[in-house]
C-alpha positions as CSV (number, residue, x, y, z in Angstrom):
1,X,71.0,-53.7,33.9
2,X,72.5,-55.7,36.7
3,X,71.5,-52.9,39.1
4,X,67.9,-53.0,37.8
5,X,67.7,-56.8,38.3
6,X,69.1,-56.4,41.8
7,X,66.6,-53.7,42.7
8,X,63.7,-55.9,41.3
9,X,64.7,-58.9,43.3
10,X,66.0,-57.3,46.6
11,X,64.3,-53.9,46.7
12,X,65.5,-50.4,47.4
13,X,68.5,-49.8,49.7
14,X,67.7,-49.0,53.3
15,X,69.3,-46.2,55.3
16,X,71.4,-47.2,58.3
17,X,69.0,-45.4,60.7
18,X,66.2,-47.7,59.5
19,X,67.8,-50.6,61.2
20,X,65.4,-50.4,64.1
21,X,62.5,-51.1,61.7
22,X,64.2,-54.4,60.9
23,X,63.8,-55.8,64.4
24,X,61.3,-58.6,65.1
25,X,58.3,-58.7,67.5
26,X,57.5,-61.9,69.3
27,X,54.8,-63.1,66.8
28,X,57.1,-62.7,63.8
29,X,60.2,-64.0,65.7
30,X,58.3,-67.2,66.6
31,X,57.6,-67.8,63.0
32,X,61.0,-67.0,61.6
33,X,63.1,-68.6,64.4
34,X,61.0,-71.5,65.4
35,X,60.2,-72.8,61.9
36,X,63.2,-75.2,62.0
37,X,62.3,-76.7,65.4
38,X,58.5,-76.9,64.6
39,X,59.1,-78.4,61.1
40,X,61.2,-81.2,62.6
41,X,57.9,-82.6,63.9
42,X,57.4,-83.8,60.3
43,X,60.4,-86.0,60.3
44,X,61.5,-86.5,63.9
45,X,58.8,-89.1,64.8
46,X,59.5,-90.8,61.4
47,X,63.2,-91.3,62.3
48,X,62.2,-93.1,65.5
49,X,60.0,-95.5,63.5
50,X,62.7,-96.1,60.9
51,X,65.0,-97.4,63.6
52,X,62.4,-99.5,65.3
53,X,61.3,-101.0,62.0
54,X,64.6,-102.8,61.8
55,X,63.1,-105.1,64.6
56,X,59.6,-105.1,63.2
57,X,56.3,-103.3,63.5
58,X,55.7,-105.0,66.9
59,X,58.4,-102.7,68.3
60,X,56.5,-99.5,67.4
61,X,55.0,-99.1,70.9
62,X,58.5,-98.2,72.1
63,X,58.1,-94.9,70.2
64,X,55.9,-93.7,73.0
65,X,58.4,-94.0,75.9
66,X,61.1,-92.8,73.6
67,X,59.0,-89.7,72.8
68,X,58.8,-89.1,76.6
69,X,62.6,-89.2,76.8
70,X,62.8,-86.6,73.9
71,X,60.3,-84.3,75.7
72,X,62.5,-84.5,78.9
73,X,65.5,-83.5,76.8
74,X,63.4,-80.7,75.2
75,X,62.4,-79.4,78.6
76,X,66.1,-79.3,79.8
77,X,67.2,-77.6,76.6
78,X,64.5,-74.9,76.7
79,X,65.2,-74.1,80.4
80,X,68.9,-74.1,79.7
81,X,68.7,-71.8,76.7
82,X,66.4,-69.5,78.5
83,X,69.2,-69.0,81.1
84,X,71.7,-68.4,78.2
85,X,69.5,-65.7,76.8
86,X,69.6,-63.7,80.0
87,X,73.3,-64.5,80.8
88,X,74.4,-63.5,77.2
89,X,71.8,-61.0,76.0
90,X,73.9,-59.9,73.0
91,X,73.5,-63.3,71.3
92,X,76.0,-65.8,70.1
93,X,74.5,-68.8,71.8
94,X,76.8,-71.9,72.1
95,X,79.8,-70.1,70.5
96,X,79.9,-67.3,73.0
97,X,79.0,-69.4,76.0
98,X,81.6,-72.1,75.2
99,X,84.4,-69.5,74.4
100,X,83.7,-67.5,77.6
101,X,83.7,-70.5,80.0
102,X,85.5,-73.4,78.3
103,X,88.1,-71.7,76.3
104,X,88.7,-70.5,72.7
105,X,88.9,-74.0,71.1
106,X,85.7,-75.2,72.7
107,X,84.0,-72.0,71.4
108,X,85.4,-72.7,67.9
109,X,84.2,-76.3,68.0
110,X,80.7,-75.1,68.9
111,X,80.8,-72.2,66.4
112,X,82.2,-74.4,63.6
113,X,79.6,-77.1,64.3
114,X,76.8,-74.6,64.2
115,X,78.0,-73.0,61.0
116,X,77.9,-76.5,59.4
117,X,74.6,-77.2,61.1
118,X,72.9,-74.1,59.7
119,X,74.0,-75.1,56.2
120,X,72.6,-78.5,56.9
121,X,69.4,-76.9,58.3
122,X,68.7,-75.4,54.9
123,X,69.6,-78.6,53.0
124,X,67.6,-80.9,55.3
125,X,64.5,-78.6,55.6
126,X,64.3,-78.0,51.9
127,X,64.9,-81.7,51.1
128,X,62.2,-82.8,53.6
129,X,59.8,-80.2,52.2
130,X,60.4,-81.6,48.7
131,X,59.7,-85.1,50.1
132,X,56.3,-83.8,51.4
133,X,55.4,-82.4,47.9
134,X,56.4,-85.6,46.1
135,X,54.5,-87.7,48.6
136,X,51.3,-85.8,47.6
137,X,52.3,-85.8,43.9
138,X,54.3,-88.9,43.1
139,X,54.9,-87.9,39.5
140,X,57.4,-85.3,40.7
141,X,59.5,-87.9,42.6
142,X,62.3,-87.7,39.9
143,X,62.7,-84.0,40.3
144,X,63.6,-83.7,44.0
145,X,66.9,-82.1,43.5
146,X,65.7,-79.5,41.0
147,X,62.7,-78.6,43.2
148,X,64.9,-78.2,46.3
149,X,67.4,-76.0,44.4
150,X,64.6,-73.7,43.3
151,X,63.3,-73.4,46.8
152,X,66.8,-72.5,48.2
153,X,67.2,-69.8,45.6
154,X,63.8,-68.2,46.4
155,X,64.5,-68.3,50.2
156,X,67.9,-66.7,49.6
157,X,66.3,-63.9,47.6
158,X,63.6,-63.4,50.3
159,X,66.2,-63.1,53.0
160,X,68.3,-60.6,51.0
161,X,65.2,-58.4,51.0
162,X,65.5,-58.0,54.8
163,X,64.5,-59.7,58.1
164,X,61.1,-58.1,58.6
165,X,60.0,-58.7,55.0
166,X,61.0,-62.4,55.1
167,X,59.3,-62.7,58.6
168,X,56.1,-61.1,57.2
169,X,56.0,-63.7,54.4
170,X,56.9,-66.7,56.6
171,X,54.6,-66.0,59.5
172,X,51.5,-67.2,57.6
173,X,52.8,-70.7,56.5
174,X,54.2,-71.4,59.9
175,X,51.0,-70.6,61.8
176,X,49.0,-72.4,59.1
177,X,51.1,-75.5,59.7
178,X,50.6,-75.3,63.4
179,X,46.8,-74.9,62.8
180,X,46.9,-77.9,60.3
181,X,48.7,-80.2,62.8
182,X,46.4,-79.1,65.7
183,X,43.4,-80.1,63.4
184,X,45.1,-83.4,62.5
185,X,46.0,-84.3,66.1
186,X,42.6,-83.1,67.4
187,X,40.5,-85.0,64.8
188,X,42.8,-88.1,65.2
189,X,42.4,-88.2,69.0
190,X,38.6,-87.7,68.6
191,X,38.4,-90.7,66.2
192,X,40.4,-92.8,68.6
193,X,38.3,-91.8,71.6
194,X,35.0,-92.4,69.7
195,X,36.2,-95.8,68.4
196,X,36.8,-94.7,64.8
197,X,40.2,-96.3,64.8
198,X,40.7,-100.0,65.3
199,X,42.7,-100.8,68.5
200,X,44.1,-103.9,66.6
201,X,46.3,-101.7,64.4
202,X,49.0,-101.5,67.1
203,X,50.5,-103.6,69.8
204,X,49.7,-102.6,73.4
205,X,52.4,-100.7,75.3
206,X,54.5,-103.2,77.2
207,X,54.1,-106.1,74.7
208,X,57.4,-108.2,74.7
209,X,59.3,-107.8,71.5
210,X,62.0,-110.3,70.4
211,X,65.3,-108.8,69.3
212,X,64.9,-105.4,71.0
213,X,68.0,-104.2,72.7
214,X,69.3,-101.1,74.6
215,X,71.4,-100.3,71.6
216,X,68.4,-100.1,69.3
217,X,66.4,-98.0,71.8
218,X,69.2,-95.6,72.3
219,X,69.6,-95.3,68.5
220,X,65.9,-94.6,68.1
221,X,66.1,-92.0,70.9
222,X,69.0,-90.3,69.2
223,X,67.2,-90.3,65.9
224,X,64.0,-88.9,67.5
225,X,66.1,-86.2,69.1
226,X,66.6,-84.8,65.6
227,X,63.2,-83.1,66.2
228,X,65.0,-80.8,68.7
229,X,67.3,-79.2,66.0
230,X,66.7,-75.5,65.9
231,X,66.1,-75.0,69.6
232,X,69.3,-72.9,70.0
233,X,68.4,-70.5,67.1
234,X,66.6,-68.0,69.3
235,X,69.6,-67.6,71.7
236,X,71.8,-66.9,68.7
237,X,69.5,-64.3,67.2
238,X,68.7,-62.1,70.2
239,X,70.0,-59.0,68.4
240,X,67.1,-59.5,65.9
241,X,64.4,-58.9,68.6
242,X,62.8,-55.6,69.5
243,X,63.6,-54.2,72.9
244,X,63.6,-55.5,75.6
245,X,65.3,-58.2,73.4
246,X,66.2,-60.8,76.1
247,X,62.7,-60.8,77.6
248,X,61.1,-61.1,74.2
249,X,63.5,-63.8,73.2
250,X,62.9,-65.8,76.4
251,X,59.1,-65.7,75.9
252,X,59.4,-66.7,72.3
253,X,61.6,-69.7,73.3
254,X,59.0,-70.9,75.9
255,X,56.2,-70.6,73.3
256,X,58.3,-72.6,70.8
257,X,59.0,-75.3,73.4
258,X,55.3,-75.6,74.3
259,X,54.2,-75.9,70.6
260,X,57.0,-78.3,69.8
261,X,56.1,-80.6,72.8
262,X,52.4,-80.7,71.8
263,X,52.9,-81.3,68.1
264,X,55.7,-83.9,68.6
265,X,53.9,-86.0,71.2
266,X,50.7,-85.8,69.2
267,X,52.3,-87.1,65.9
268,X,54.2,-89.9,67.8
269,X,51.0,-91.1,69.5
270,X,48.9,-91.0,66.3
271,X,51.6,-92.9,64.4
272,X,51.7,-95.5,67.1
273,X,47.9,-95.9,67.4
274,X,47.3,-96.0,63.7
275,X,50.1,-98.6,63.2
276,X,51.9,-96.4,60.7
277,X,54.9,-98.0,59.0
278,X,57.6,-95.7,57.5
279,X,57.6,-95.6,53.7
280,X,60.4,-94.3,51.5
281,X,58.0,-92.5,49.2
282,X,55.2,-91.5,51.6
283,X,56.0,-89.6,54.9
284,X,54.5,-90.6,58.2
285,X,52.5,-87.3,58.5
286,X,51.1,-87.9,55.0
287,X,50.0,-91.4,56.0
288,X,48.4,-90.2,59.3
289,X,46.5,-87.4,57.4
290,X,45.3,-89.9,54.8
291,X,44.1,-92.3,57.4
292,X,42.3,-89.5,59.3
293,X,40.7,-87.6,56.4
294,X,41.3,-89.6,53.2
295,X,42.7,-87.8,50.2
296,X,40.4,-84.8,50.4
297,X,40.9,-81.0,50.8
298,X,42.0,-81.3,54.4
299,X,44.7,-83.9,53.5
300,X,46.1,-81.6,50.8
301,X,45.9,-78.6,53.2
302,X,48.0,-80.6,55.8
303,X,50.5,-81.7,53.2
304,X,50.7,-78.3,51.6
305,X,51.4,-76.5,54.9
306,X,53.8,-79.3,56.0
307,X,55.7,-78.9,52.7
308,X,55.7,-75.1,53.1
309,X,57.1,-75.1,56.7
310,X,59.7,-77.7,55.9
311,X,61.0,-75.6,53.1
312,X,60.6,-72.3,55.0
313,X,62.3,-73.9,58.1
314,X,65.4,-73.2,56.2
315,X,64.9,-69.6,57.2
316,X,66.0,-70.4,60.7
317,X,69.4,-71.1,59.2
318,X,69.3,-67.8,57.3
319,X,68.4,-65.9,60.5
320,X,71.0,-67.5,62.8
321,X,74.0,-68.3,60.4
322,X,74.8,-64.6,59.5
323,X,74.6,-63.5,63.2
324,X,76.9,-66.4,64.3
325,X,79.2,-65.5,61.5
326,X,79.3,-61.9,62.7
327,X,80.4,-63.0,66.2
328,X,83.2,-65.2,64.7
329,X,84.2,-62.4,62.3
330,X,84.4,-59.8,65.2
331,X,86.8,-62.2,66.9
332,X,88.7,-62.4,63.6
333,X,88.2,-66.2,63.1
334,X,86.4,-65.9,59.7
335,X,86.7,-63.2,57.0
336,X,85.6,-59.7,57.8
337,X,83.3,-59.6,54.9
338,X,80.7,-61.3,57.1
339,X,80.5,-58.1,59.2
340,X,79.2,-56.0,56.2
341,X,75.5,-55.2,56.0
342,X,73.9,-55.2,52.6
343,X,71.5,-52.8,50.9
344,X,68.6,-54.1,53.0
345,X,70.6,-54.0,56.3
346,X,71.0,-57.8,56.5
347,X,74.3,-59.5,56.5
348,X,74.2,-60.3,52.8
349,X,77.5,-62.1,52.5
350,X,76.5,-64.6,55.2
351,X,73.1,-65.2,53.5
352,X,74.6,-65.7,50.0
353,X,77.4,-68.1,51.3
354,X,74.8,-70.1,53.2
355,X,72.6,-70.4,50.2
356,X,75.4,-71.6,47.9
357,X,76.8,-74.1,50.4
358,X,73.4,-75.7,51.0
359,X,72.8,-76.0,47.2
360,X,76.1,-77.9,47.0
361,X,75.0,-80.3,49.8
362,X,71.6,-80.9,48.1
363,X,73.3,-81.8,44.9
364,X,75.9,-84.1,46.6
365,X,73.3,-85.9,48.7
366,X,70.6,-85.8,46.0
367,X,68.2,-84.2,48.4
368,X,67.9,-87.4,50.5
369,X,66.7,-86.4,54.0
370,X,67.7,-89.6,55.7
371,X,71.3,-89.3,54.6
372,X,71.5,-85.7,55.8
373,X,69.8,-85.9,59.2
374,X,72.6,-87.8,61.1
375,X,75.2,-85.2,60.1
376,X,72.7,-82.5,60.9
377,X,71.8,-83.9,64.3
378,X,75.4,-84.4,65.6
379,X,76.2,-80.8,64.4
380,X,73.4,-79.7,66.8
381,X,74.0,-81.9,69.8
382,X,77.8,-81.2,70.0
383,X,77.1,-77.4,70.5
384,X,74.2,-78.3,72.9
385,X,76.7,-80.3,75.0
386,X,79.4,-77.6,75.0
387,X,76.9,-74.7,75.8
388,X,75.4,-76.6,78.7
389,X,78.8,-77.5,80.0
390,X,79.9,-73.9,79.7
391,X,76.9,-72.7,81.7
392,X,77.8,-75.3,84.4
393,X,81.3,-73.8,84.6
394,X,79.8,-70.3,84.8
395,X,77.5,-71.1,87.7
396,X,80.3,-72.9,89.6
397,X,82.7,-70.0,89.1
398,X,80.3,-67.1,89.8
399,X,77.9,-68.8,92.2
400,X,75.2,-66.1,91.9
401,X,72.0,-66.2,94.1
402,X,69.9,-69.2,93.2
403,X,72.6,-70.8,91.1
404,X,72.1,-74.4,92.3
405,X,68.8,-75.1,90.4
406,X,70.3,-73.5,87.3
407,X,73.4,-75.7,87.7
408,X,71.2,-78.8,87.9
409,X,69.2,-77.8,84.8
410,X,72.4,-77.3,82.8
411,X,74.0,-80.5,84.1
412,X,70.9,-82.5,83.1
413,X,71.0,-80.9,79.6
414,X,74.7,-81.5,79.2
415,X,74.5,-85.2,80.2
416,X,71.6,-86.0,77.9
417,X,73.1,-84.0,75.0
418,X,76.5,-85.7,75.5
419,X,74.7,-89.1,75.6
420,X,72.9,-88.4,72.3
421,X,76.1,-87.2,70.7
422,X,77.9,-90.4,71.7
423,X,74.9,-92.5,70.5
424,X,75.0,-90.8,67.1
425,X,78.8,-91.4,66.8
426,X,78.5,-95.1,67.8
427,X,75.3,-96.1,66.0
428,X,75.7,-94.0,62.8
429,X,79.5,-93.8,62.5
430,X,79.4,-94.7,58.8
431,X,77.2,-91.7,58.2
432,X,78.7,-89.1,60.6
433,X,82.4,-89.8,60.3
434,X,83.0,-86.9,57.9
435,X,82.4,-84.5,60.8
436,X,85.4,-86.0,62.7
437,X,87.6,-84.8,59.8
438,X,85.9,-81.6,58.8
439,X,85.5,-80.1,62.3
440,X,89.2,-80.2,63.2
441,X,90.0,-78.7,59.8
442,X,87.5,-75.9,60.3
443,X,88.9,-75.1,63.8
444,X,92.5,-75.2,62.2
445,X,91.3,-72.8,59.5
446,X,89.8,-70.5,62.1
447,X,93.1,-70.3,63.9
448,X,95.0,-69.6,60.6
449,X,92.6,-66.8,59.7
450,X,93.0,-65.3,63.2
451,X,96.8,-65.5,62.9
452,X,96.7,-63.8,59.6
453,X,94.6,-60.9,60.9
454,X,96.9,-60.5,63.9
455,X,100.0,-60.4,61.6
456,X,98.3,-57.8,59.4
457,X,97.4,-55.7,62.4
458,X,100.9,-55.8,63.8
459,X,102.4,-54.7,60.5
460,X,99.9,-51.9,59.9
461,X,100.0,-50.5,63.5
462,X,101.7,-47.1,63.9
463,X,103.1,-48.4,67.2
464,X,105.4,-50.8,65.2
465,X,108.8,-49.2,64.5
466,X,109.7,-49.3,60.8
467,X,112.8,-47.7,59.4
468,X,112.0,-44.5,57.4
469,X,112.2,-44.8,53.6
470,X,113.9,-42.0,51.8
471,X,112.8,-41.4,48.2
472,X,115.0,-39.2,46.1
473,X,112.7,-39.2,43.0
474,X,110.3,-41.1,40.8
475,X,110.9,-43.3,37.8
476,X,107.8,-43.8,35.8
477,X,107.3,-46.6,33.3
478,X,104.4,-46.3,30.9
479,X,103.5,-49.5,28.9
480,X,102.3,-48.4,25.4
481,X,100.5,-50.4,22.7
482,X,100.6,-47.6,20.1
483,X,100.3,-43.9,19.6
484,X,96.8,-43.0,20.7
485,X,94.8,-40.5,22.8
486,X,94.9,-43.1,25.6
487,X,98.7,-43.1,25.7
488,X,98.9,-39.3,25.2
489,X,96.5,-38.8,28.1
490,X,98.7,-41.1,30.3
491,X,102.0,-39.4,29.3
492,X,100.5,-36.0,30.0
493,X,99.5,-37.2,33.5
494,X,102.9,-38.6,34.1
495,X,104.7,-35.4,33.0
496,X,102.5,-33.3,35.3
497,X,104.0,-35.1,38.3
498,X,107.5,-34.0,37.3
499,X,109.3,-37.4,37.8
500,X,113.0,-37.9,37.4
501,X,112.5,-40.1,34.4
502,X,109.7,-41.3,32.2
503,X,110.2,-44.5,30.2
504,X,107.7,-45.6,27.6
505,X,107.9,-49.4,27.0
506,X,106.6,-51.0,23.8
507,X,106.5,-54.8,23.6
508,X,106.8,-55.9,19.9
509,X,105.9,-59.2,18.3
510,X,107.2,-58.3,14.9
511,X,110.8,-57.0,14.5
512,X,110.2,-55.4,11.1
513,X,107.5,-53.1,12.7
514,X,109.9,-51.9,15.5
515,X,112.0,-49.4,13.5
516,X,108.9,-47.8,12.0
517,X,107.3,-47.5,15.4
518,X,110.5,-46.0,17.0
519,X,110.8,-43.4,14.1
520,X,107.2,-42.3,14.6
521,X,107.7,-42.1,18.3
522,X,110.7,-39.7,18.1
523,X,108.5,-37.3,16.0
524,X,105.5,-37.7,18.4
525,X,107.1,-37.7,21.9
526,X,110.8,-36.8,21.4
527,X,111.2,-35.9,25.1
528,X,110.0,-39.3,26.3
529,X,112.5,-42.2,26.2
530,X,111.1,-45.3,24.4
531,X,112.3,-48.8,25.2
532,X,111.3,-51.5,22.8
533,X,111.2,-55.1,24.0
534,X,110.8,-58.1,21.7
535,X,108.6,-61.0,22.8
536,X,109.6,-64.4,21.4
537,X,106.4,-66.0,22.7
538,X,103.9,-63.2,22.0
539,X,103.5,-62.4,25.7
540,X,103.3,-58.9,26.9
541,X,103.5,-59.8,30.6
542,X,106.9,-61.6,30.8
543,X,109.1,-59.1,29.0
544,X,107.4,-56.2,30.7
545,X,107.7,-57.6,34.3
546,X,111.4,-58.5,33.7
547,X,112.1,-55.0,32.5
548,X,110.3,-53.5,35.5
549,X,112.3,-55.7,37.9
550,X,115.6,-54.6,36.3
551,X,114.7,-50.9,36.6
552,X,113.4,-51.4,40.1
553,X,116.7,-53.0,41.2
554,X,118.8,-50.1,39.8
555,X,116.4,-47.5,41.1
556,X,116.6,-48.9,44.6
557,X,120.3,-48.2,44.7
558,X,119.7,-44.5,44.2
559,X,116.6,-44.4,46.5
560,X,114.2,-43.9,43.5
561,X,110.6,-45.1,43.5
562,X,109.4,-47.0,40.4
563,X,105.8,-46.3,39.4
564,X,104.2,-48.1,36.5
565,X,101.5,-45.9,35.0
566,X,99.1,-48.0,32.9
567,X,96.9,-46.5,30.2
568,X,93.4,-47.9,30.0
569,X,90.4,-46.8,28.0
570,X,86.9,-47.2,29.5
571,X,84.1,-48.1,27.0
572,X,80.8,-46.1,27.3
573,X,78.8,-49.3,27.9
574,X,79.9,-52.1,30.3
575,X,79.3,-54.9,27.8
576,X,81.7,-53.4,25.4
577,X,84.6,-54.6,27.6
578,X,84.2,-58.1,26.3
579,X,85.1,-56.9,22.8
580,X,88.5,-55.7,23.9
581,X,91.7,-57.3,25.3
582,X,92.0,-56.6,29.0
583,X,95.8,-56.2,28.8
584,X,95.9,-53.4,31.4
585,X,94.1,-55.6,33.9
586,X,96.5,-58.4,33.4
587,X,99.6,-56.1,33.8
588,X,98.2,-54.5,36.9
589,X,97.4,-57.9,38.4
590,X,101.0,-59.2,37.9
591,X,102.7,-56.0,39.0
592,X,100.7,-55.5,42.2
593,X,102.7,-58.3,43.8
594,X,106.0,-56.6,43.2
595,X,107.1,-55.4,46.6
596,X,108.7,-52.1,45.6
597,X,106.7,-51.1,42.6
598,X,103.7,-48.7,42.7
599,X,101.0,-49.4,40.1
600,X,98.7,-46.6,38.9
601,X,96.0,-46.7,36.2
602,X,95.0,-43.6,34.1
603,X,91.5,-44.1,32.6
604,X,90.5,-42.5,29.3
605,X,86.7,-42.6,28.9
606,X,85.2,-43.1,25.5
607,X,82.2,-41.0,24.5
608,X,80.5,-43.5,22.2
């Protein structure tokens, strides 16, 4: 039944040689990997206005020069990550660049930040998408968390079905969103140029504003820079592109940068000219669309596509998180399960973990975008800073032909990213302080996992000299609960191995029944020694494990191996298991941690 549900939701398994069919062309890659960056247009300009609104609506004209600063940073990042794509064509982005040029710890800080960032990508995108829906339909405002959780579940299932399938579905909403915003910006500018919008709705650029300070401007710039989250996703996901992967990735990155610049600057300008004021229950894009078109079909088309891309922007996290996890797992810093491809050739474990973690965040933060964005942004700009610094070191060390312009580009990107990171830390410390605790813990955990894998490898290696173990014979202990075909089958198996001794162990709760059981046993299996243990507290595990330890201690003196052979019957139908005590599973679980005891299970399959 579970298999049938899995097939219905995820689809048929794909063969390993079908992996090439799961690669992305530029059109699909732009949709699936740029949705996070493009969708941030819906809340990036709003974050600028929220900060400026603390001074008053008169300060809104500062959003225009702040937007210019954000575009300069975007240009530096796009050019920098284009260089990273060609320098590190196998993907990995900030983690690989930082580890290669700044050392392991810098790489782990970048990698840990990005893992957290991609979880936040899903939570922020879905929460923002839910906000767009509830802006259009205020009656749903009380169900933000529930709506967000449903969206995360659906996107997780979609990604488990495979990269190309999710890209095919996501391409339409992304391009519809781009079309919708181009219509909104185009019609808005037309109305402004033709005098359809009153020039008195805003203050002219350069108007003096009381109370404005450099601190406020830097804070607004940092908040607006949240629109640049997701820029690094393409450099992480180069292995998802069709060949030539680096060239296709670089072209996709440039296309994303151009679209992001146009849409971001257009929304900022319209919000400024229309005199839009941020509202907790109505997004800035919703207000611009309503001012431009009224509440007609076009308004709902814009809100619908905005909500869709904000929700589906989470897919950038689903594309980049598993690939980053693969790079960390290859270096043995996170569990090896992240290396395993699922039925549909995607890294299913990474997808599932990402979905579950983002659901927890949505519940904890009650799907409130404003509370999530500061953590989200600092998780992006820290890796930005490290990756750009790493590229600076690379150019200084290698000095290839034409390295000076590249060095200048990366230096510019590093300085601006570092500035933004500091601004976030200083201006929003009360919201971002958890990252100062969790990030060192994550890096520490990475090192502990690496240490464990190294210790396991050293102990398993044939190069390690281990003293030879001489085994003179085998002592087999068979736990029995009665005289049944299950026990008979297990005893016959044990006898076939010709051990030195076979000991059947019966744990009794009732002393009066012991003698009767022993007499029947002598008649049934006279050649097998029976040991009866009485349990004062009705526990099978404690008396049995103590007996096994006693036998093992004595057997070790004579170089004998102790093997516990556990009888277990297997019901015909899986659900029948809940109708029976799982004593054999408990016994096996406890005994597996005994150093010198071998545990074996002999199944007996029921026919009905």
